[in-house]
Each structure stands twice: as structure tokens, then as C-alpha cells.
C-alpha positions, 0 to 999 in steps of 0.5 A: 783932209791933208796928210799930217807932218808925220806923213810928209816926213815919212814920205821924204825919208822913203823917197830918199832911201829909194833914191839912194837905192837907185843912185848908188848902183847907177853911179857905179855902172857909169863909173865902171863904163867910164874907166873901161873906155878911158885910155890913159894919156900918152907921156910926152917924155920918158920918165927920169932914170932912178938914181944909183944907190 
């Protein structure tokens, strides 16, 4: 006997919640590693002087 529509919806919701629980920390770790290893670009020219007040 095949499961009914309620079981399919419950399984989809459960899979979505478990996916979010795994995906959010994974993206956080990847972003932290990316920002730690990234070097800021070197400016090509010095910034303009601020005008006198």
C-alpha cells in the first residue's frame, strides 16, 4: 500500500527542515573560510585628499 498525501507532505517538510539545518552551518563555514583567505585588492592609486574645511 502506498503512503497517502499527508505522508508525502510530512516527508517533504522534514527533508526541507533537515536540509536547512545542514545547509545554513555549511554556508556559514564556507563564507568564514572564504573571508579569512581572501586578500583585499591593492589600490592602483592613493585615495584623493579630503577637502579643507
